[in-house]
N, C-alpha and C positions, 0 to 999 in steps of 0.2 A: 545775517546767518540764521537767525531765529525763523524768519519768514521762509527761508529755503528748507529748513527742517520740517516746518509745518506743511509745506507743499509736498514734500517727499512722503510724509505720513499719509496725506490725503490720497496720493497716487497709489500707495501700497494698498490701502483699503479699497480703492476704486477698481484696481486691476482684477481681483478675483470676481467681483460683481460683474465686470464687463465680460470676462471669460464665461461665466455662467449664462449671461444673457445671449452671447454669441452662440454658445453651445445649444441653448434652447432654440434659437432660431434655426440652427443647423438641424436639430432633431425634428423641429416642426415641418421643415420642408423635405427632409429625406427619410425620416423615420428609421434611420440606421445609425449604428455606432460609428461606422466608417465615415458617413456623411457628416456627423457631428464633429468627429476628430478632424476631418478635412477642413471644415468651416473654422474651427478654433485655431488650427495650425495656420491656415491661410490668413486669418485675421491677425494673428500674432506676427506673422511674417510682414504683412503690410504695415503694422504698427512699428515694427523694428525699422523698416525702410524709411518710414516717415520721421522717426526720431533721428536716424542718421542724417537724413537730408536737412532737418531742422538744425541739428547741431553743426553741420558743416556750413550752412548758410549764416548762422550766428558767428561762427569762426571767421568766415570771409568778411562779414560786415565789420567785425572788430579789427581785422587786419587792414581793411581799407580806410578805417576811420581817420579823420583829420581833426584839427583842433575844434571845429564847430561841433562835430559829433561827440567829441570828448566832453565838451561843456554840457551836453545833454545826458551823459551817461550816469548811471548810478555809481556809487562808490565801488561796488563789487565788479561791475563791468569795467571800470577804470583799472582796477587791479588786474583783471584778465588781460586787458589791452596792454598794460605795462609788461605782463608776463610774455606776451607774444613779441613785443618790441625788444625786450632783453634777450629772448631766445634767438632772435634774428642777429643780435650782436654777439652771439656765441656763449652766452651764459646758460648754465643749467638752472632752471627756475623751479622752485617749490613754493607752494602757497601755505600760509599759516591759517589756522582756523579763525573764523571771523570774530568770535568772542573769546576773550582770554588769550589774545595773541601776543601779549607782553610788549606791544608797541611796534611790531613789525608785521607787514602784510605779505611781503615776499622775501624769500631767501635766495640770493643769487650765488652761484658757485662757478668759479673757473679754476684753472690750474693752481693759482696762487692764493686767491682770496675767497673769503665767505663774506657776503655783503648783505646786511639787513636793510630792507627798504620799507619805508613808511610812505604809503600812497595817500595823497590828499587831493580829492577832486572838490574844489571849493569855488564859490562865486566871489568870495571876499579874499582878503589876504590871509596867509597862513602865519600863525603866531608861534610863540615860544613853546607851547604845549607839544606841538608835533616834533620839535627838536628834542625836547625832554623825553618824549616817548621812545624815540629811536636810540637815544643815549642809554636808556634803561634796557633796551632790547639787545644791545651789543654783547653783554656778558651772557645773557640768557641763551642766545643762539651761537655763542662762541664765534662771533663775527669779527672780522678784522677791519671792516669799514661799516659806516652807517650812512645811508642816503635818505633824503626826503624829497619826494617827487610830487609836484603839483601842476595843475593846469592854470594856476594863478601866479601870484607873487608872494614874497615873504616880507614880513615886517622887519624893520631895522634891528629890533631886539632879537628876533629869530636868527637873523644873519650873524649878529654878534655872538650869540650863544653857540651857533654852529661852528663859527670860526675858532672859538676858543676850545671846542671839543673835537675839532677835526671831522665834523659831519659835513658831507657834501650835499649841497642844495641844488636841485634841478627845478628851475622855475619855468614859466610858460614859454619864454623865448627859447631856452635851451631844449625844452621838450619838442617844440616845433622843429628845431634843427635836427633833433634825433629822428623825428618822424620823416622828415624830408630825406635824410641820409639813408634811412631804411629802404626807401623806394629807389 
């Protein structure tokens, strides 16, 4: 999340500089206010179209992702992927902030339940800590259920703790089944 904030700050500072440069180019070639405004507006429009295209291509890429692509995702991309997957299954999805999320990455809502979800994109097995985090998040988000979803597998200790606290674990095999059923 910190990297995302830093990138956003850089973009905010960079945008006015880009507008001034584009405006200067427009002024240089046209020597009129109208030409300068037309250049700035045209550039802004093209930038908007590019951002929309890039956003939808990223969305399509995440929607089409299989387990191989998931294994290469960042944790944040995995959370977004799970959001798309759960939306397809009929849940209303909201994302928690990346730092200080109290142990939940996604909050799923349907008619009856509020589900706190901890997403763990790991290369090794997921341990007790992930289950402990989601147990802590249940009251914070007033959730009726807690789920931990991973692209990997859970340790026996994590499975035991989850069972005794009624936390639902979704491992690699079940995630693959969910992806296949989505299509």
